[in-house]
C-alpha positions as CSV (number, residue, x, y, z in Angstrom):
1,M,66.6,209.9,251.6
2,G,69.4,208.9,250.2
3,Q,68.3,209.2,246.4
4,A,68.1,212.3,247.2
5,I,71.4,213.0,248.6
6,I,73.0,211.6,245.6
7,L,71.1,213.9,243.1
8,L,72.0,216.9,245.3
9,L,75.9,215.9,245.1
10,V,75.3,214.8,241.2
11,L,74.2,218.6,240.8
12,A,76.8,220.2,243.3
13,A,79.3,218.8,240.8
14,I,77.8,219.8,238.0
15,V,77.7,223.0,238.7
16,A,81.0,223.2,239.8
17,Y,82.3,221.7,236.7
18,V,80.2,224.8,234.9
19,V,82.1,227.1,236.9
20,A,85.5,225.7,236.8
21,R,85.5,225.7,232.9
22,T,83.8,229.5,232.6
23,R,87.0,230.1,235.6
24,R,88.9,228.8,232.7
25,R,88.2,230.3,229.7
26,M,88.3,233.8,231.7
27,G,92.1,232.8,232.4
28,L,91.5,232.5,236.1
29,I,93.2,230.0,238.3
30,V,90.8,226.8,238.7
31,T,92.3,224.2,241.7
32,G,90.7,221.4,244.2
33,K,89.5,224.3,246.1
34,T,87.6,226.1,243.9
35,W,85.5,222.7,243.1
36,L,85.3,222.0,246.9
37,W,84.0,225.8,247.8
38,V,81.5,225.8,244.8
39,M,79.9,222.5,245.4
40,T,79.5,223.4,249.1
41,G,78.0,226.5,248.6
42,F,75.6,225.1,246.4
43,V,74.6,222.3,248.6
44,V,74.4,224.9,251.3
45,I,72.1,227.0,249.2
46,V,69.6,224.8,248.2
47,L,69.4,223.1,252.1
48,L,68.3,226.5,252.9
49,M,66.1,226.9,250.6
50,Y,64.7,223.5,251.2
51,E,64.5,224.2,255.0
52,I,62.7,227.7,254.1
53,S,59.7,226.1,251.9
54,A,59.5,223.1,254.0
55,R,58.8,225.7,257.0
56,R,55.3,226.3,255.4
Protein backbone atom coordinates (compact mmCIF):
# COMPACT_ATOMS: atom_id res chain seq x y z
CA MET A 1 0.00 0.00 0.00
CA GLY A 2 2.86 2.36 0.81
CA GLN A 3 4.38 1.86 -2.63
CA ALA A 4 1.07 2.73 -4.28
CA ILE A 5 0.88 6.03 -2.38
CA ILE A 6 4.44 6.92 -3.36
CA LEU A 7 3.70 6.05 -6.99
CA LEU A 8 0.55 8.19 -6.90
CA LEU A 9 2.50 11.16 -5.53
CA VAL A 10 5.26 10.76 -8.12
CA LEU A 11 2.70 10.62 -10.93
CA ALA A 12 0.95 13.68 -9.50
CA ALA A 13 4.26 15.56 -9.44
CA ILE A 14 4.95 14.63 -13.08
CA VAL A 15 1.50 15.81 -14.15
CA ALA A 16 1.94 19.06 -12.20
CA TYR A 17 5.33 19.60 -13.85
CA VAL A 18 3.84 19.17 -17.32
CA VAL A 19 0.96 21.53 -16.51
CA ALA A 20 3.36 24.11 -15.07
CA ARG A 21 5.59 24.01 -18.15
CA THR A 22 2.58 24.31 -20.42
CA ARG A 23 1.25 27.28 -18.47
CA ARG A 24 4.67 28.98 -18.61
CA ARG A 25 4.85 28.53 -22.38
CA MET A 26 1.38 30.07 -22.68
CA GLY A 27 2.59 33.06 -20.67
CA LEU A 28 0.52 32.34 -17.57
CA ILE A 29 1.79 32.69 -14.03
CA VAL A 30 2.88 29.52 -12.24
CA THR A 31 3.07 29.55 -8.45
CA GLY A 32 3.26 26.99 -5.69
CA LYS A 33 -0.52 27.05 -5.51
CA THR A 34 -0.68 25.96 -9.13
CA TRP A 35 1.45 22.92 -8.33
CA LEU A 36 -0.57 22.15 -5.21
CA TRP A 37 -3.98 22.36 -6.92
CA VAL A 38 -2.90 20.29 -9.92
CA MET A 39 -1.41 17.59 -7.69
CA THR A 40 -4.46 17.56 -5.42
CA GLY A 41 -6.83 17.38 -8.37
CA PHE A 42 -4.87 14.53 -9.92
CA VAL A 43 -4.83 12.53 -6.69
CA VAL A 44 -8.58 13.04 -6.14
CA ILE A 45 -9.43 12.00 -9.70
CA VAL A 46 -7.25 8.88 -9.52
CA LEU A 47 -8.71 7.89 -6.14
CA LEU A 48 -12.25 8.39 -7.44
CA MET A 49 -11.48 6.23 -10.47
CA TYR A 50 -10.06 3.54 -8.16
CA GLU A 51 -13.13 3.67 -5.92
CA ILE A 52 -15.50 3.33 -8.85
CA SER A 53 -13.59 0.37 -10.29
CA ALA A 54 -13.28 -1.36 -6.88
CA ARG A 55 -17.04 -1.35 -6.27
CA ARG A 56 -17.79 -3.87 -9.01
